N, C-alpha and C positions, 0 to 999 in steps of 0.2 A: 634218827627216826622213831624207835623204839627201841623198849629196854628187854631185852630177851631173858633177864632172870625173872619177868615177870613170871613165863612160861613154868621155871622150876617150882616157884612159892603157888602159881595156882595147882598145877599137878599134886603138892604134898597138901595144901587145906582139901583140894576134891578127895585125896588120897585118904584123907581123915577122917571127911564127912562118906564116903563109903563105908567106914567102920563104923560110925559113928551111930549114923542112923539104927542099923540092926545091933545094935548092942543095947541101942534103947527103945527098938521096937519088944527085945528079950527081956529085959528089966522092967518094961509095964504090961506085957506078956503074964506077967506072974500077978501083977497087983487085981488087970481086970481086959477083959479085952478088946483088943486094939483092932477097930471096926478099919483102919485107914491103912494096916499092914501093907498089903498088896501097892499102894502108890507108891509108901517109907522102900522098899524091896526095888520096884524100879528104881526110883529118884537114886537109892544108891547102886545101882549095878549103872545107871546113868552116868555117877560121880565117879565110878570106878574108870568106866572106858572113856571121860575124855580126859580123866587124869595121864591114862596110857598115850591119849594123842594129842596132849601137849607135850610130854614127852618126847610123840615123835618130830613133832614140828619145833622144839626145842634142837635134837638134833640135823634137822633139818638148815636150821637157823647157821650149828656149825657145819657144813657140810658149803653152803653160799660161803663162807667170811674163810672158809678154808684152813681151821683150825683140827688140823689130823693128829694131834696130841689129845686134844678132848675127844675125839672118838672112841680112842682109842681103851676109852673107858667103856665103850659101850656095852660089854660083861656086867658091871656093876648094876646098866641101867636095866638089861635084860634082868638079871637077878633080882632087883626090886619089883620093876613090873609084872612078872610070874608071882612072886608073894601078893603084891596088892588084891590080883586077878585072885589066887588061890584064896584067900582069906576073909575075901569080898564075898565068895562064893560057898564058902561053909557056914561062916557066918548067916547068912540069908539062906540057905539049905536049913539051916536050925530051926531057923526062927519061920520057914514055913513049917518044919518038921513041927515044931512047936503050936503052931495057928491052925493045924489040919487035923490034931490028933482033941486040940478043944471045940474044933465043931463038928464033930462023932457024939461029942459027949453028951 
């Protein structure tokens, strides 16, 4: 019916998008004032949230097919999801700090 491997690929791609957007915001911010930084920050957080949701859906798929050995690796998924969320928050907080200070000058 559908290949569940796409859930992992989608999660990886969206996780990278969640990190790349604030990095681009930070590099562009040094050269010029990026007027779309708020929208890009929202997109970054949304990509992070969807990436984590895709991992939850993949785990639901594993439960439905009763692949209990694959579910025993949930600790790695939990750690990876936590790292994704924390790094996304830190990068976007740094972007917020950079643009907030520029707005007051």
